[in-house]
C-alpha positions in Angstrom: -8.3 48.2 9.8 -6.7 51.6 11.0 -8.6 55.0 10.3 -5.2 55.5 8.2 -5.4 52.9 5.8 -9.8 53.1 5.7 -9.1 56.5 4.3 -6.8 55.2 1.6 -8.8 52.9 0.3 -11.8 55.9 0.2 -9.3 57.9 -2.1 -8.5 55.2 -4.3 -12.0 54.3 -4.6 -12.6 58.0 -5.2 -9.8 58.2 -7.8 -11.1 55.3 -9.7 -15.2 56.7 -9.4 -14.3 60.1 -11.0 -11.1 59.6 -13.1 -7.6 60.7 -12.6 -8.6 64.4 -14.2 -10.8 65.0 -11.4 -9.5 63.6 -8.6 -5.5 64.2 -9.1 -5.7 67.0 -6.9 -7.1 64.4 -4.1 -4.2 61.3 -4.9 -0.9 60.8 -3.9 1.1 60.1 -6.7 1.7 56.3 -7.2 
């Protein structure tokens, strides 16, 4: 897996774990 895809998945998992209120600044809007 590419570095970018790995980072993107990490961010998505972080978003899911913390919730939209906390992680909104880290996640690109879908």
